[in-house]
MARKOL-192951 format. One record per atom (N, C-alpha, C, O): residue in three letters; atom name; x, y, z. Coordinates in nm, 3 decimals, padded with zeros to 5 digits. Example, Ala and Ser with C-alpha at 12.3 -4.5 7.8 and 13.67 -1.06 7.14 Angstrom:
2
<r:ALA; a:N; x:01.319; y:-00.569; z:00.780>
<r:ALA; a:CA; x:01.230; y:-00.450; z:00.780>
<r:ALA; a:C; x:01.320; y:-00.330; z:00.780>
<r:ALA; a:O; x:01.424; y:-00.332; z:00.846>
<r:SER; a:N; x:01.285; y:-00.225; z:00.708>
<r:SER; a:CA; x:01.367; y:-00.106; z:00.714>
<r:SER; a:C; x:01.290; y:00.003; z:00.787>
<r:SER; a:O; x:01.341; y:00.114; z:00.804>
This chain:
90
<r:MET; a:N; x:08.815; y:12.124; z:09.667>
<r:MET; a:CA; x:08.723; y:12.056; z:09.563>
<r:MET; a:C; x:08.809; y:11.934; z:09.526>
<r:MET; a:O; x:08.755; y:11.823; z:09.519>
<r:ILE; a:N; x:08.932; y:11.948; z:09.502>
<r:ILE; a:CA; x:08.994; y:11.827; z:09.457>
<r:ILE; a:C; x:09.025; y:11.726; z:09.557>
<r:ILE; a:O; x:09.066; y:11.615; z:09.522>
<r:PHE; a:N; x:09.008; y:11.757; z:09.683>
<r:PHE; a:CA; x:09.002; y:11.657; z:09.797>
<r:PHE; a:C; x:08.901; y:11.567; z:09.775>
<r:PHE; a:O; x:08.922; y:11.446; z:09.785>
<r:LEU; a:N; x:08.773; y:11.620; z:09.741>
<r:LEU; a:CA; x:08.646; y:11.552; z:09.732>
<r:LEU; a:C; x:08.654; y:11.471; z:09.625>
<r:LEU; a:O; x:08.606; y:11.359; z:09.642>
<r:TYR; a:N; x:08.707; y:11.498; z:09.504>
<r:TYR; a:CA; x:08.730; y:11.408; z:09.388>
<r:TYR; a:C; x:08.822; y:11.268; z:09.413>
<r:TYR; a:O; x:08.798; y:11.152; z:09.380>
<r:ILE; a:N; x:08.938; y:11.326; z:09.486>
<r:ILE; a:CA; x:09.025; y:11.224; z:09.549>
<r:ILE; a:C; x:08.969; y:11.115; z:09.627>
<r:ILE; a:O; x:08.998; y:10.997; z:09.607>
<r:TYR; a:N; x:08.878; y:11.162; z:09.727>
<r:TYR; a:CA; x:08.812; y:11.103; z:09.829>
<r:TYR; a:C; x:08.722; y:10.999; z:09.752>
<r:TYR; a:O; x:08.733; y:10.879; z:09.773>
<r:LEU; a:N; x:08.634; y:11.052; z:09.661>
<r:LEU; a:CA; x:08.535; y:10.965; z:09.584>
<r:LEU; a:C; x:08.592; y:10.875; z:09.502>
<r:LEU; a:O; x:08.537; y:10.767; z:09.483>
<r:ALA; a:N; x:08.711; y:10.908; z:09.441>
<r:ALA; a:CA; x:08.777; y:10.801; z:09.344>
<r:ALA; a:C; x:08.817; y:10.689; z:09.440>
<r:ALA; a:O; x:08.782; y:10.574; z:09.416>
<r:LEU; a:N; x:08.893; y:10.720; z:09.552>
<r:LEU; a:CA; x:08.952; y:10.603; z:09.654>
<r:LEU; a:C; x:08.838; y:10.535; z:09.708>
<r:LEU; a:O; x:08.849; y:10.413; z:09.711>
<r:ILE; a:N; x:08.719; y:10.591; z:09.756>
<r:ILE; a:CA; x:08.635; y:10.506; z:09.812>
<r:ILE; a:C; x:08.543; y:10.425; z:09.705>
<r:ILE; a:O; x:08.475; y:10.327; z:09.735>
<r:SER; a:N; x:08.550; y:10.477; z:09.586>
<r:SER; a:CA; x:08.511; y:10.394; z:09.474>
<r:SER; a:C; x:08.573; y:10.271; z:09.431>
<r:SER; a:O; x:08.516; y:10.166; z:09.401>
<r:LEU; a:N; x:08.706; y:10.295; z:09.433>
<r:LEU; a:CA; x:08.804; y:10.193; z:09.420>
<r:LEU; a:C; x:08.794; y:10.086; z:09.527>
<r:LEU; a:O; x:08.796; y:09.966; z:09.500>
<r:ILE; a:N; x:08.786; y:10.129; z:09.635>
<r:ILE; a:CA; x:08.766; y:10.011; z:09.758>
<r:ILE; a:C; x:08.652; y:09.963; z:09.750>
<r:ILE; a:O; x:08.644; y:09.845; z:09.787>
<r:ALA; a:N; x:08.523; y:10.030; z:09.701>
<r:ALA; a:CA; x:08.416; y:09.952; z:09.683>
<r:ALA; a:C; x:08.414; y:09.854; z:09.585>
<r:ALA; a:O; x:08.352; y:09.749; z:09.600>
<r:VAL; a:N; x:08.486; y:09.883; z:09.473>
<r:VAL; a:CA; x:08.496; y:09.788; z:09.360>
<r:VAL; a:C; x:08.603; y:09.671; z:09.416>
<r:VAL; a:O; x:08.574; y:09.555; z:09.385>
<r:ILE; a:N; x:08.697; y:09.688; z:09.478>
<r:ILE; a:CA; x:08.790; y:09.585; z:09.540>
<r:ILE; a:C; x:08.717; y:09.496; z:09.639>
<r:ILE; a:O; x:08.739; y:09.374; z:09.637>
<r:ILE; a:N; x:08.630; y:09.550; z:09.726>
<r:ILE; a:CA; x:08.587; y:09.465; z:09.818>
<r:ILE; a:C; x:08.459; y:09.387; z:09.773>
<r:ILE; a:O; x:08.418; y:09.285; z:09.828>
<r:THR; a:N; x:08.393; y:09.456; z:09.652>
<r:THR; a:CA; x:08.282; y:09.371; z:09.611>
<r:THR; a:C; x:08.332; y:09.260; z:09.527>
<r:THR; a:O; x:08.277; y:09.150; z:09.534>
<r:VAL; a:N; x:08.449; y:09.283; z:09.435>
<r:VAL; a:CA; x:08.530; y:09.179; z:09.379>
<r:VAL; a:C; x:08.578; y:09.072; z:09.478>
<r:VAL; a:O; x:08.567; y:08.954; z:09.446>
<r:PHE; a:N; x:08.622; y:09.099; z:09.574>
<r:PHE; a:CA; x:08.684; y:09.035; z:09.670>
<r:PHE; a:C; x:08.592; y:08.927; z:09.732>
<r:PHE; a:O; x:08.617; y:08.807; z:09.742>
<r:ASP; a:N; x:08.476; y:08.998; z:09.774>
<r:ASP; a:CA; x:08.368; y:08.900; z:09.815>
<r:ASP; a:C; x:08.311; y:08.802; z:09.717>
<r:ASP; a:O; x:08.273; y:08.692; z:09.759>
<r:LYS; a:N; x:08.301; y:08.830; z:09.599>
<r:LYS; a:CA; x:08.261; y:08.753; z:09.497>
<r:LYS; a:C; x:08.350; y:08.635; z:09.484>
<r:LYS; a:O; x:08.303; y:08.521; z:09.480>
<r:VAL; a:N; x:08.478; y:08.660; z:09.478>
<r:VAL; a:CA; x:08.592; y:08.550; z:09.483>
<r:VAL; a:C; x:08.581; y:08.469; z:09.571>
<r:VAL; a:O; x:08.587; y:08.348; z:09.548>
<r:ARG; a:N; x:08.562; y:08.520; z:09.697>
<r:ARG; a:CA; x:08.551; y:08.444; z:09.835>
<r:ARG; a:C; x:08.424; y:08.335; z:09.824>
<r:ARG; a:O; x:08.426; y:08.219; z:09.864>
<r:ALA; a:N; x:08.318; y:08.400; z:09.762>
<r:ALA; a:CA; x:08.211; y:08.326; z:09.762>
<r:ALA; a:C; x:08.213; y:08.217; z:09.666>
<r:ALA; a:O; x:08.157; y:08.110; z:09.694>
<r:ILE; a:N; x:08.273; y:08.235; z:09.552>
<r:ILE; a:CA; x:08.303; y:08.124; z:09.462>
<r:ILE; a:C; x:08.392; y:08.019; z:09.520>
<r:ILE; a:O; x:08.376; y:07.903; z:09.480>
<r:HIS; a:N; x:08.483; y:08.044; z:09.605>
<r:HIS; a:CA; x:08.568; y:07.941; z:09.661>
<r:HIS; a:C; x:08.535; y:07.932; z:09.819>
<r:HIS; a:O; x:08.622; y:07.901; z:09.900>
<r:HIS; a:N; x:08.419; y:07.958; z:09.850>
<r:HIS; a:CA; x:08.367; y:07.925; z:09.991>
<r:HIS; a:C; x:08.460; y:07.967; z:10.096>
<r:HIS; a:O; x:08.475; y:07.898; z:10.197>
<r:GLY; a:N; x:08.531; y:08.094; z:10.072>
<r:GLY; a:CA; x:08.603; y:08.134; z:10.188>
<r:GLY; a:C; x:08.549; y:08.222; z:10.266>
<r:GLY; a:O; x:08.426; y:08.223; z:10.261>
<r:TRP; a:N; x:08.606; y:08.310; z:10.350>
<r:TRP; a:CA; x:08.579; y:08.401; z:10.447>
<r:TRP; a:C; x:08.504; y:08.528; z:10.369>
<r:TRP; a:O; x:08.570; y:08.586; z:10.282>
<r:ARG; a:N; x:08.390; y:08.566; z:10.391>
<r:ARG; a:CA; x:08.309; y:08.684; z:10.316>
<r:ARG; a:C; x:08.344; y:08.796; z:10.378>
<r:ARG; a:O; x:08.408; y:08.800; z:10.483>
<r:VAL; a:N; x:08.298; y:08.905; z:10.307>
<r:VAL; a:CA; x:08.314; y:09.055; z:10.367>
<r:VAL; a:C; x:08.133; y:09.081; z:10.416>
<r:VAL; a:O; x:08.032; y:09.058; z:10.349>
<r:ARG; a:N; x:08.143; y:09.127; z:10.531>
<r:ARG; a:CA; x:08.014; y:09.144; z:10.616>
<r:ARG; a:C; x:07.906; y:09.255; z:10.488>
<r:ARG; a:O; x:07.937; y:09.352; z:10.418>
<r:GLU; a:N; x:07.793; y:09.189; z:10.507>
<r:GLU; a:CA; x:07.712; y:09.280; z:10.411>
<r:GLU; a:C; x:07.696; y:09.423; z:10.460>
<r:GLU; a:O; x:07.671; y:09.515; z:10.382>
<r:SER; a:N; x:07.712; y:09.439; z:10.601>
<r:SER; a:CA; x:07.715; y:09.574; z:10.660>
<r:SER; a:C; x:07.848; y:09.646; z:10.619>
<r:SER; a:O; x:07.850; y:09.769; z:10.627>
<r:THR; a:N; x:07.955; y:09.583; z:10.578>
<r:THR; a:CA; x:08.078; y:09.658; z:10.540>
<r:THR; a:C; x:08.057; y:09.710; z:10.392>
<r:THR; a:O; x:08.111; y:09.810; z:10.345>
<r:LEU; a:N; x:07.974; y:09.628; z:10.328>
<r:LEU; a:CA; x:07.946; y:09.665; z:10.180>
<r:LEU; a:C; x:07.870; y:09.775; z:10.178>
<r:LEU; a:O; x:07.891; y:09.869; z:10.101>
<r:LEU; a:N; x:07.763; y:09.769; z:10.272>
<r:LEU; a:CA; x:07.653; y:09.879; z:10.272>
<r:LEU; a:C; x:07.736; y:10.013; z:10.311>
<r:LEU; a:O; x:07.733; y:10.115; z:10.242>
<r:VAL; a:N; x:07.801; y:10.000; z:10.415>
<r:VAL; a:CA; x:07.858; y:10.133; z:10.466>
<r:VAL; a:C; x:07.961; y:10.186; z:10.375>
<r:VAL; a:O; x:07.983; y:10.307; z:10.377>
<r:THR; a:N; x:08.033; y:10.099; z:10.287>
<r:THR; a:CA; x:08.130; y:10.153; z:10.179>
<r:THR; a:C; x:08.051; y:10.225; z:10.084>
<r:THR; a:O; x:08.093; y:10.326; z:10.028>
<r:ALA; a:N; x:07.924; y:10.170; z:10.062>
<r:ALA; a:CA; x:07.854; y:10.228; z:09.956>
<r:ALA; a:C; x:07.798; y:10.360; z:10.005>
<r:ALA; a:O; x:07.782; y:10.454; z:09.927>
<r:ALA; a:N; x:07.767; y:10.368; z:10.146>
<r:ALA; a:CA; x:07.707; y:10.508; z:10.186>
<r:ALA; a:C; x:07.810; y:10.594; z:10.215>
<r:ALA; a:O; x:07.780; y:10.710; z:10.242>
<r:LEU; a:N; x:07.923; y:10.561; z:10.215>
<r:LEU; a:CA; x:08.047; y:10.656; z:10.227>
<r:LEU; a:C; x:08.080; y:10.719; z:10.086>
<r:LEU; a:O; x:08.159; y:10.812; z:10.072>
<r:GLY; a:N; x:08.018; y:10.664; z:09.993>
<r:GLY; a:CA; x:08.037; y:10.735; z:09.855>
<r:GLY; a:C; x:08.086; y:10.632; z:09.737>
<r:GLY; a:O; x:08.130; y:10.673; z:09.630>
<r:GLY; a:N; x:08.074; y:10.513; z:09.767>
<r:GLY; a:CA; x:08.125; y:10.424; z:09.676>
<r:GLY; a:C; x:07.998; y:10.367; z:09.609>
<r:GLY; a:O; x:08.018; y:10.263; z:09.546>
<r:SER; a:N; x:07.887; y:10.408; z:09.609>
<r:SER; a:CA; x:07.750; y:10.337; z:09.586>
<r:SER; a:C; x:07.742; y:10.299; z:09.422>
<r:SER; a:O; x:07.704; y:10.196; z:09.366>
<r:ALA; a:N; x:07.787; y:10.412; z:09.374>
<r:ALA; a:CA; x:07.783; y:10.399; z:09.219>
<r:ALA; a:C; x:07.866; y:10.311; z:09.145>
<r:ALA; a:O; x:07.824; y:10.259; z:09.041>
<r:ALA; a:N; x:08.000; y:10.286; z:09.196>
<r:ALA; a:CA; x:08.087; y:10.194; z:09.166>
<r:ALA; a:C; x:08.055; y:10.060; z:09.212>
<r:ALA; a:O; x:08.077; y:09.957; z:09.147>
<r:MET; a:N; x:07.999; y:10.066; z:09.332>
<r:MET; a:CA; x:07.971; y:09.930; z:09.377>
<r:MET; a:C; x:07.853; y:09.861; z:09.304>
<r:MET; a:O; x:07.858; y:09.739; z:09.287>
<r:LEU; a:N; x:07.737; y:09.942; z:09.255>
<r:LEU; a:CA; x:07.625; y:09.893; z:09.205>
<r:LEU; a:C; x:07.668; y:09.859; z:09.043>
<r:LEU; a:O; x:07.618; y:09.767; z:08.979>
<r:LEU; a:N; x:07.753; y:09.937; z:08.999>
<r:LEU; a:CA; x:07.820; y:09.893; z:08.853>
<r:LEU; a:C; x:07.883; y:09.743; z:08.856>
<r:LEU; a:O; x:07.861; y:09.642; z:08.789>
<r:THR; a:N; x:07.969; y:09.773; z:08.960>
<r:THR; a:CA; x:08.060; y:09.621; z:08.992>
<r:THR; a:C; x:07.961; y:09.523; z:09.030>
<r:THR; a:O; x:07.981; y:09.419; z:08.968>
<r:MET; a:N; x:07.876; y:09.517; z:09.097>
<r:MET; a:CA; x:07.763; y:09.412; z:09.130>
<r:MET; a:C; x:07.704; y:09.365; z:08.998>
<r:MET; a:O; x:07.696; y:09.245; z:08.976>
<r:LEU; a:N; x:07.660; y:09.459; z:08.907>
<r:LEU; a:CA; x:07.583; y:09.433; z:08.792>
<r:LEU; a:C; x:07.685; y:09.368; z:08.691>
<r:LEU; a:O; x:07.640; y:09.275; z:08.623>
<r:LEU; a:N; x:07.795; y:09.398; z:08.676>
<r:LEU; a:CA; x:07.914; y:09.348; z:08.588>
<r:LEU; a:C; x:07.938; y:09.200; z:08.622>
<r:LEU; a:O; x:07.929; y:09.110; z:08.539>
<r:ILE; a:N; x:07.969; y:09.185; z:08.746>
<r:ILE; a:CA; x:08.018; y:09.058; z:08.795>
<r:ILE; a:C; x:07.887; y:08.954; z:08.853>
<r:ILE; a:O; x:07.911; y:08.846; z:08.907>
<r:HIS; a:N; x:07.770; y:08.997; z:08.836>
<r:HIS; a:CA; x:07.654; y:08.933; z:08.877>
<r:HIS; a:C; x:07.680; y:08.876; z:09.033>
<r:HIS; a:O; x:07.671; y:08.756; z:09.057>
<r:HIS; a:N; x:07.712; y:08.977; z:09.135>
<r:HIS; a:CA; x:07.710; y:08.956; z:09.276>
<r:HIS; a:C; x:07.619; y:09.032; z:09.346>
<r:HIS; a:O; x:07.599; y:09.153; z:09.338>
<r:LYS; a:N; x:07.564; y:08.947; z:09.418>
<r:LYS; a:CA; x:07.449; y:09.011; z:09.542>
<r:LYS; a:C; x:07.329; y:09.059; z:09.439>
<r:LYS; a:O; x:07.240; y:09.129; z:09.489>
<r:THR; a:N; x:07.322; y:09.033; z:09.325>
<r:THR; a:CA; x:07.197; y:09.075; z:09.232>
<r:THR; a:C; x:07.067; y:09.022; z:09.272>
<r:THR; a:O; x:06.959; y:09.075; z:09.246>
<r:ARG; a:N; x:07.084; y:08.911; z:09.338>
<r:ARG; a:CA; x:06.940; y:08.846; z:09.380>
<r:ARG; a:C; x:06.921; y:08.880; z:09.531>
<r:ARG; a:O; x:06.834; y:08.822; z:09.595>
<r:LYS; a:N; x:06.999; y:08.968; z:09.586>
<r:LYS; a:CA; x:06.948; y:08.993; z:09.739>
<r:LYS; a:C; x:06.878; y:09.150; z:09.733>
<r:LYS; a:O; x:06.936; y:09.255; z:09.704>
<r:LEU; a:N; x:06.761; y:09.133; z:09.763>
<r:LEU; a:CA; x:06.684; y:09.260; z:09.761>
<r:LEU; a:C; x:06.745; y:09.377; z:09.822>
<r:LEU; a:O; x:06.742; y:09.488; z:09.769>
<r:LYS; a:N; x:06.808; y:09.349; z:09.950>
<r:LYS; a:CA; x:06.868; y:09.447; z:10.033>
<r:LYS; a:C; x:06.975; y:09.533; z:09.954>
<r:LYS; a:O; x:07.006; y:09.649; z:09.984>
<r:PHE; a:N; x:07.025; y:09.461; z:09.853>
<r:PHE; a:CA; x:07.140; y:09.536; z:09.773>
<r:PHE; a:C; x:07.075; y:09.605; z:09.633>
<r:PHE; a:O; x:07.109; y:09.714; z:09.587>
<r:MET; a:N; x:06.978; y:09.519; z:09.581>
<r:MET; a:CA; x:06.939; y:09.575; z:09.452>
<r:MET; a:C; x:06.828; y:09.685; z:09.498>
<r:MET; a:O; x:06.783; y:09.749; z:09.403>
<r:LEU; a:N; x:06.786; y:09.714; z:09.603>
<r:LEU; a:CA; x:06.704; y:09.815; z:09.635>
<r:LEU; a:C; x:06.791; y:09.924; z:09.713>
<r:LEU; a:O; x:06.786; y:10.045; z:09.689>
<r:GLY; a:N; x:06.872; y:09.867; z:09.808>
<r:GLY; a:CA; x:06.945; y:09.943; z:09.893>
<r:GLY; a:C; x:07.054; y:10.033; z:09.826>
<r:GLY; a:O; x:07.071; y:10.146; z:09.871>
<r:ILE; a:N; x:07.121; y:09.992; z:09.729>
<r:ILE; a:CA; x:07.233; y:10.046; z:09.665>
<r:ILE; a:C; x:07.163; y:10.167; z:09.605>
<r:ILE; a:O; x:07.199; y:10.280; z:09.637>
<r:PRO; a:N; x:07.069; y:10.146; z:09.524>
<r:PRO; a:CA; x:07.009; y:10.258; z:09.434>
<r:PRO; a:C; x:06.956; y:10.354; z:09.524>
<r:PRO; a:O; x:06.968; y:10.471; z:09.490>
<r:ALA; a:N; x:06.889; y:10.324; z:09.648>
<r:ALA; a:CA; x:06.855; y:10.403; z:09.749>
<r:ALA; a:C; x:06.945; y:10.503; z:09.780>
<r:ALA; a:O; x:06.926; y:10.624; z:09.770>
<r:ILE; a:N; x:07.060; y:10.435; z:09.823>
<r:ILE; a:CA; x:07.179; y:10.511; z:09.872>
<r:ILE; a:C; x:07.219; y:10.619; z:09.769>
<r:ILE; a:O; x:07.260; y:10.728; z:09.810>
<r:ILE; a:N; x:07.208; y:10.591; z:09.630>
<r:ILE; a:CA; x:07.254; y:10.669; z:09.538>
<r:ILE; a:C; x:07.160; y:10.791; z:09.521>
<r:ILE; a:O; x:07.198; y:10.904; z:09.490>
<r:ILE; a:N; x:07.025; y:10.752; z:09.547>
<r:ILE; a:CA; x:06.923; y:10.861; z:09.525>
<r:ILE; a:C; x:06.950; y:10.966; z:09.629>
<r:ILE; a:O; x:06.967; y:11.085; z:09.603>
<r:LEU; a:N; x:06.952; y:10.908; z:09.761>
<r:LEU; a:CA; x:06.977; y:10.993; z:09.872>
<r:LEU; a:C; x:07.105; y:11.086; z:09.872>
<r:LEU; a:O; x:07.105; y:11.199; z:09.920>
<r:GLN; a:N; x:07.227; y:11.020; z:09.806>
<r:GLN; a:CA; x:07.340; y:11.096; z:09.777>
<r:GLN; a:C; x:07.294; y:11.213; z:09.696>
<r:GLN; a:O; x:07.298; y:11.330; z:09.735>
<r:ALA; a:N; x:07.247; y:11.170; z:09.574>
<r:ALA; a:CA; x:07.233; y:11.301; z:09.475>
<r:ALA; a:C; x:07.116; y:11.378; z:09.537>
<r:ALA; a:O; x:07.101; y:11.488; z:09.486>
<r:ALA; a:N; x:07.052; y:11.355; z:09.610>
<r:ALA; a:CA; x:06.959; y:11.453; z:09.686>
<r:ALA; a:C; x:07.026; y:11.551; z:09.783>
<r:ALA; a:O; x:06.990; y:11.668; z:09.795>
<r:ALA; a:N; x:07.143; y:11.486; z:09.860>
<r:ALA; a:CA; x:07.219; y:11.553; z:09.945>
<r:ALA; a:C; x:07.311; y:11.653; z:09.850>
<r:ALA; a:O; x:07.341; y:11.766; z:09.889>
<r:VAL; a:N; x:07.341; y:11.615; z:09.757>
<r:VAL; a:CA; x:07.435; y:11.692; z:09.669>
<r:VAL; a:C; x:07.344; y:11.821; z:09.627>
<r:VAL; a:O; x:07.381; y:11.938; z:09.639>
<r:ILE; a:N; x:07.239; y:11.784; z:09.584>
<r:ILE; a:CA; x:07.143; y:11.888; z:09.518>
<r:ILE; a:C; x:07.126; y:12.001; z:09.617>
<r:ILE; a:O; x:07.136; y:12.120; z:09.591>
<r:ILE; a:N; x:07.099; y:11.949; z:09.734>
<r:ILE; a:CA; x:07.058; y:12.040; z:09.867>
<r:ILE; a:C; x:07.162; y:12.112; z:09.911>
<r:ILE; a:O; x:07.146; y:12.224; z:09.960>
<r:VAL; a:N; x:07.282; y:12.055; z:09.897>
<r:VAL; a:CA; x:07.415; y:12.147; z:09.944>
<r:VAL; a:C; x:07.455; y:12.226; z:09.834>
<r:VAL; a:O; x:07.519; y:12.325; z:09.869>
<r:TRP; a:N; x:07.437; y:12.215; z:09.704>
<r:TRP; a:CA; x:07.467; y:12.283; z:09.596>
<r:TRP; a:C; x:07.369; y:12.422; z:09.618>
<r:TRP; a:O; x:07.415; y:12.536; z:09.621>
<r:ARG; a:N; x:07.246; y:12.392; z:09.630>
<r:ARG; a:CA; x:07.173; y:12.494; z:09.649>
<r:ARG; a:C; x:07.182; y:12.584; z:09.758>
<r:ARG; a:O; x:07.152; y:12.703; z:09.745>
<r:VAL; a:N; x:07.222; y:12.534; z:09.866>
<r:VAL; a:CA; x:07.239; y:12.622; z:09.994>
<r:VAL; a:C; x:07.376; y:12.679; z:09.946>
<r:VAL; a:O; x:07.365; y:12.802; z:09.950>
<r:LEU; a:N; x:07.495; y:12.643; z:09.904>
<r:LEU; a:CA; x:07.584; y:12.709; z:09.884>
<r:LEU; a:C; x:07.589; y:12.802; z:09.755>
<r:LEU; a:O; x:07.657; y:12.904; z:09.761>
<r:TYR; a:N; x:07.531; y:12.775; z:09.656>
<r:TYR; a:CA; x:07.527; y:12.850; z:09.543>
<r:TYR; a:C; x:07.400; y:12.922; z:09.504>
<r:TYR; a:O; x:07.371; y:12.957; z:09.389>
<r:ALA; a:N; x:07.321; y:12.942; z:09.625>
<r:ALA; a:CA; x:07.178; y:13.001; z:09.584>
<r:ALA; a:C; x:07.184; y:13.148; z:09.599>
<r:ALA; a:O; x:07.085; y:13.216; z:09.573>
């Protein structure tokens, strides 16, 4: 179980870093992080950290893909946790 917590902490940290990096690059008109990379990182477990970061730094908040997609990923992940929990501990 400790490995799961470590994994989630690391993927959340990565999600925050790449979201902030993309924001900085957007401000300076530099190379950007692909949207698919951001979404895959969210799907791999960094969704909550990415959503909070996006809201705090006002990044991608006008993009419907992100403002609906990231919360949808969070809901799907929560549903998966509930299903796994019930299967393992029922």
